[in-house]
N, C-alpha and C positions, 0 to 999 in steps of 0.2 A: 075123765082119761085123756081126752083130748086136749083139755087145758094142760094137763101134766107134760104132754108131748110138745105143746107149743111152748111151754114154759123151758122146756129142756132145750128146744131148738133155739129159742131166745138166748138162753146161757150159751149153748154152744158157739152161738155167733159172737156174742160179747167175748167169750174165752178166745175165740180164733183172732178177734179185732186186737184184744189186749196182748196176745202173743206175738201179733205182727209188730205191734208198737214196741214190746220188749225186744223181739229181734232187732228192730230199726235202731233202738236206745242202744242195745247193746254193739251194734256195728258202728253207730256214732260214737259212742264211749271208746271203743276199739280205735277208731280213727283218732278221736282226741289223744288217747293214750300215745299212739304212734306220733302224733305231732309234738306232744309235749315230750317224749323221749327224743326225738329229732332237735326239737329247740333246745333241751337241755344239754344235748351233745355239742349243737352249734355255739349255745351259750358259753359253755367250757372252752371252746375254742376262742370265741370272741373276748373272753376275759383274759386269756393269754396274751399278754401283749409283748412277746418276744419279738414277733416278726416287727411289730411298730417301733420296738426299741431299736432293732437292728436297721430300721430304715431312718429313725432319729438320731442315733449315735454320730453318723456322719454330720448331720447339722449341728448337733452340739458341740463337735470337734471343731468345726468350722466358726462357730461362735466364740468358742473359747480362743481359738488362734486369731480371730480378729480382734478381741479385747487386749490380748497380749500384744498384738503388733500396735494396736492404737496407742496402748500404753507407752511401748518402745518409741513410737514416733513422736509422742507428746513430750517424753523425756528429752529426746534429740532436738526437738523444736525448741525446749527450754534451754537446753545447752547453746544451741545457734543464737538464741536471744541474747543469754547472758555474753557470750563472746561478742556479739554485735555490740551491745552496751559497752564492753570494755574498750573496743575499738572506737566506740564514738567518744568515749572520755579522752583516750589518747589522742584522738585527732583535735578535740577542742584544747588538749594542752600543748599540742604542737602549734595550732593556730594561734593561741596567747604568744608563745614564744616567737612566731613570725612577725605578730605585731609590734612585740618589742625590739626586734631587730630593725623592722621598718622605721619605727620611731627614732632609734638610734641613728640610723643612715639619714633621716630628716635632719636630726641634730648636727651630724656632720656637715651636711650640706649647709645649714645655717651658719656653722663655723667658717666653711669656706667662704662663703659669702661676706662674713663679717671680716676676713682676713683680706678678700679681694678690695672691700671698701676701706680697710685701714692702709692697703698698699697704694690704693688709688689716691687717699687723702696724703700720704707720704711722698709719692711722686708729685702732686701737685705743690706741696712744700718746697720740695726741691727744685721744682721749676721755677717757683716763685723766688727762692733764693739765688738761683742761677741769675734770673733776670735782674736781681738787685745787685748781684756782683757786677753783671755787666754794666748796669747803670753806675755803680761806683766806679768800674774801671774807666768808663767813660769821662767821669766828672774828674777823676785823677789825671787822665789824658789832658783834658781842657786846663785843670789848674797847673800841670806841668808846662804846657804852651805859654801860658799866660805868665807863668814865672820866667820863662825863657826869655820872652819878648821884654819882660819889665829888666831882667838881667842885661839883655844885650842893648838896651837904650841907657843904662845908667853909665856915667863917665867915671865916678870915683866909687870905689867900694870901701865901705867901712870894715877895717880890719878887726875890729872888735866885735862884728856882728857874728852871733851865735849861729851854727850850722841849722838850717831847717830841717824839719822832721822828714824822714824818707816815707812819704804817702804811699807810694807802691808796696814797700815792705809792710805797712800797716794793713793796705788792702789784701795782700797776699796772707797776712797773718789772721785777718777776719775771715777770709774765705777758708783758709785750712782749718780755723775753728768751727765754721759752719758745716763744712764737710764732715769734720770728725764728729760733730753732734749728730749730723744726719746720718753717718755710717752706723755710728752706735746705736741710734734708735732704730735703724733698719736692722742691724745685726740682733738687737734685743727682740724686736718683734718677730722676726724670722725665726729665732731661738724658740721663742714663745709658742709662735705657730707651728713650728716643726715638732716641739714636745707635744703639743695638742692633737697634732695629725697622727704621730705615732702612737701616741694612748689609744686615739679613736680608731686607728687603723687595726691595732692589735685586737681591740675588742671587737671591732667589726669582723676581722678575719676569724675571731673564734666564734664569734655569733653566725658568721656566715657557714662557717663549717658545721656548726649545730644545725643552721638552718637547712642546709643541703642534705644532711643526714637525717635530719627530721622531714624535709620533704620526700625523701627515699623511703623513709618508714612510713609516712603518711600514705604515700602512692602504694606501698605493699598492703597497708592496711586497708586502704579503699580497695585493692583488688581482692583482698580476702573478705571483706565485708560484702562486695559484689558476689562473690563464689558463695559464701555462706547465705546471702539473701536469696540466690538463686536455687541453692540445696533446700532451703527453707520454704521456698514457694514449690518446690518439686514435692517435698514433704508434706506439704498442705494438701497438694492436689491428691497425693496417694492417701493420704488421711481420710479426705473426702469422698474418694472412691471407696475406701475400705468401709466409711460409715455407711455409704450408700448400700454396699455389699451386705454388711452387717444389718441394715435395716430391712433389705430385701429377704435375707436369711431368716430373720425376726418375723417377718410377714409370712413368708412360707410355713414356717413353724407353728405360727398361730394360727394359720388357716387350716393346715394338717390337724392340729389339736382340736379345732372347732369341728372339722369334719368327723372326726373319731369321736369326739363328744355326742355329736348329733347322732352319728349311728350307734354308739351305745345307748342315747336316750330312746332313739327309736326302737331298738332291739328289748330294751326294759319295759317300753310301753307294750309292744307285743306281747311280751311274757306276762305282764299284768294282765292284758286282754284274754290271753290263752288260760291264765289261771282262773279270771273271773268265768269265763266261758266253761272250764273244767268244773269249776264249783257249781256252777248252774246245771251242767250235766249231769253231776254227781247228785244233786238234789233230785233232779227229774228221775235219776236212775232209781235211787231210792224209794221214791213215790212210786214208781213203778212196781218196784220190788215188793212193796207193801201191797199195791193192787193186785199183783200177781199171786202173793200169798193168800189175800183175800179171796181171789178168784179160785185158787187151788181149794182152799178150804170149802168154798160153795161146792165147787165141782165134787169133791169128796162126799159133801153132805148130800149133793143131789144124786151122787153115783148110789149112795146108801138108800136113798129113797126110792130109786130105779130099781134097785135089786129087792126091795121090801114089796116093790109093786109087782114085779115080775114072779116073785115067790107068792105073793096073793094071787095072781092071775093063773100060775101054774097049778095051786092048790084048788083053785075053783073049777080049773077044767078037769082036774082028777075027780073032783066030787061029782061032776057031770057025767 
């Protein structure tokens, strides 16, 4: 009888212990269910990227605007480079024209020098002819003086003697002939030179006009080239700034994406951990439920035994 009571007491203690464990596990399970419910709710919110999309949309718009602006600047720079190339070709053409004009001017200078040389040579010839005429005049004077002396010293004169030639007339004729030759040569040379000068002057005037207009156009092209170069430098600086801004925006965008990805990864890890914990707790809970069922069966059996013992004891007491 004592052993049965001790067994019952032991069973009651075990039952109380198991019931405490069951209540503890139920509380833990309920807490885990609440955590899971809260996590699922927060997970649904975290899965909703509407807020992130609203934050990222301005960044996307900035990136698209920067790409469009970069393309526009690249096109404008290409056009400026093409215009600068055209101006460079025009400048080279005008430079060649200028070199041609300068070469023609040098040719005119050489022609002038040649004319001056011919004129100097003709002047020398004229001077030589003048000296020769003067010498001949002197000789003529001397001859006339000698003849006069001879004629004054002669007593009789032969009537049949022919008249001596007039040397002065001969010299005058010779001088006139030389002067005509010199004058003719000088006129021909002057006509040839004037014709050459007129031709070259007309060409030089035309080329000078072309050169002046070319210089003006080259100056304008140079100013336009400088203006385009300045504009292109400004555009390049703007392009660099936009590229830096685009890189910074991309960097921030990538950092935000990495942060969100890390946050999602962390939350997914927590979810996996909670699921594993819930699975483990569920297994423990099912194990405890099985133990509880076994204990309840044992308790029921012991109650039946106790009731049987009490009935037996009561019958014995009545019999006494």
